[in-house]
N, C-alpha and C positions, 0 to 999 in steps of 0.2 A: 498639550493644553496650555493656553496662554495664561500668564499670570496677570492678575488685576493690579498688581503693584508695579509701578514704573521703575526702570533702572535708575539708581541714584544712591545717595549715601544712606546706608541702612541705619546708622546711628547719627541723628542730626547734630549731636554735640561734637562729633568728629570733624565737622566742617571747618572750624577754626584751626584745628591741628593740621588738617590737610592744606589749608591755605598757607599756614606758616611754613610747612614743609616745602610747598611750591616755591616760596621766596628763598628759602635756604638752598634748595637744589639749584635754582637759577643763579644764585650768587656763586655757588661752588663751580658751576659750569661757565661762569663768566658771561651770562646772558642777562641783559638789562631788561627788566619787566617795566612796562609803562605804569606810571603812578596813577593815571586816570582810570585804569582797569579795562581799557579797550585794547584787546589783543588782535584786532583786525590787521594791524600792520606787522605783526610778528610772522616770521617764516614758519612754515610747516615743520621744517627740520628742527628749529629751535624748540618749538612747542612739543614735538615728538620726543626730543631728547629729554626735556624736563619730565614729561609723562612717563617715559620709559625708566628713567632713573628713580622716580617716585615709586613706581611699581616694584622695581628691584629692591628698593629699601624696605617697602612694606612686606614683601615676601621674606626678606632676610629677618625682619623683626618677628614675623610669625614663626619662622623656623626656629629662632632662638627661644621663643616662648614654648613651642611644642617640644623642644629637646629637653626642657625641664620636667616634662610630664612622663618621661620614659622610666 
């Protein structure tokens, strides 16, 4: 059964935190993000690296939070 809710940020207030994390991760990886917000000239490899690292960091944060509930 299809969900009527589209995929996206579940908590709208998290958008700013995720945006900040994107810039932090890019800086750690040595990737320069364009200031104008247009990512069309970015390589797929660079953007995938940023997204993958963000995912790993979010999973790690969730695991740390869950480990406190045991």
